[in-house]
N, C-alpha and C positions, 0 to 999 in steps of 0.2 A: 663180790670180789673187791678186796680193799684197793683202792686207788692211791698210788704213792706220787707225791711230788716232792720238790726239793726240801720243803720245810714241814709238810703236811702228810700225814696218813688219814685218807677219807675212808671211814668205816661204814659200809651199808648196814642200816639198822634192819635187823629181823624183829619178829614179834617179841622175842626175850629181851632184846636191847631196848626197845620202845617201852615195854612194860616197866623195865628197870629206871628208865628216864622220868616215866611219869609218876613212879613212886618216889622220886627225889634224887637230888645230887649224890648223897651218900651211896645209895644204892647203885646208881650208875657208875660211880668212881670204882666201887668194889667190882661190880660185873666186869668193867673194861680194864681194870688194873691201871688206872690213870688218876690224875687230880682233875678237878673240874673248876673251871674259872667262874667266879661269881659273875652274875648278869651275862651267862653265856647265850641266852637266847631271848630275843624281844618277841618271837613267834608264839611263845608260851606252850603250856601243856595241851590247849585245844589242837594245836597243829599236829603235836605227836599222837593225839588220840585219833585224829583224823587219818593219819598215815597207818596207824595200827589197825584201823578198822578196814581200810582199803586192802593191806596186805592179808588180813584175816579172811577177806572175801575171796582172794584169787591168788593162787600160786604164781600166775603170770606176771603179777605186779611186783615180783621180787626184784631188788636192785633198781627200782624205778621210783622210789620215794625218798625217805631221809637218809642223809650221810652225815656223820658227825666228824668234823676236822678235828684230829689231834695234832697238837703241835709237837714235833718230834723231839726237839731239844728239851722241852719242858715237861713232855709227857702229859699234856693238859688239853682237855676238851675246850675249844675257844670259839665255838659257833655252831652253826647247822647249815644244811644246804641240801641240794638234790634236785629232784625233779617232782612234778605234779603229775605222776602217773606214766604207764607205759605209753610207747609211741601211739598216736592215733592212725586210723586207717590211711590217712594222706602222709604219714610219716613225721608228724610234729611232736616235740616234746617241749615242756616248758620248765624253765630253770629258775632256781631261787637260791639264795645264799644270804647268810648274816655272819659278822664276826663281832665278838665281844669288844666293847669299848676299848680296854686296855691293849688290845691287840690290832686296833686299827691304824692306818696310815704307814703300813709296813709292806704292802704288796700282797697281803695273804688273801684278800678277797679275790684278787685277780688271779692269784696262784690257785685257789680253790675253784673258781669258775672255769679256768682252763682246763683243770683236770677232769671236772664234770663234763665239759664240752668234749674233750678228747674221748672220754669213757662212752658218751652218748652215740659219737659217730662211728664207734667200733661196731656198733649194730647197724647192719644194713639197711634196716627198715627206717632209720632215721634220716630224713632229707632236709629237716628245718629245725631250729631250736628257736624259741621264743622266749621272751621275759618281759616283765612290766616294771615300771618304776613311776614314782611320782612324778608329775609334769613339770620338773625344773631341774636344772642342772644340780647334781649332788654326787656324793661318792659313788653311789651305785651305777648311776649314768657313766662316770667315768671308767669305771670297771668294765662295763659293757663295751664302751668305745674301745679300750684297750684290747679287748678280745675280739674286735673285729665285727661287732653288732652293728646294724644300722637302725636308726629310728624310722619306723614306717607308719606310724599312726599315732593321733592324739584321740583319747577316749575320754569323755565326761562321765565319770562313774558316780552313781547317786551316793554312794558311802564315801568314797575317797577323793572325790573331786577330779581334777585333771590328772590322767595317767598317760603316760607314754608306752606304746607297744614297740618292742625291739625284735629284730630278726637276724639270725645267722644261717645262712644256707650251706648245705654241704658243698665243698668244693669240687 
């Protein structure tokens, strides 16, 4: 189900949309009848392929992976976001998001994150939303703070170095 916010339409990716995205921007633009911002993703094709594999494995993963934020006024794909899978047995989902450089510093990442948070909490199973950022103040940490997340842990990741873990509990 598409998530509507003030400036964005967050389209949940099914296997067909993900396949179009993997094939390239032209295919994706045609599939969704939109334009596609250059450099719309830093996560890359690998993340899309991973989501496609998870959706292909199980129908219950539907709507718990990739969402494409379409900027309503421009009718343009400007990033990606979503969850890292369906809620765990203890009711946790992980959130992620990115906005293309040309659309940053306009509140759109916060707007997208809030839309995804609201959507996740509509599912009674979801008790906790987590997110991870690099271990320093940055635009992503500000997005999470604006959305009500609390930093709960510092993790030393062998690949990425210092990582901060954030949590938002169901009210």
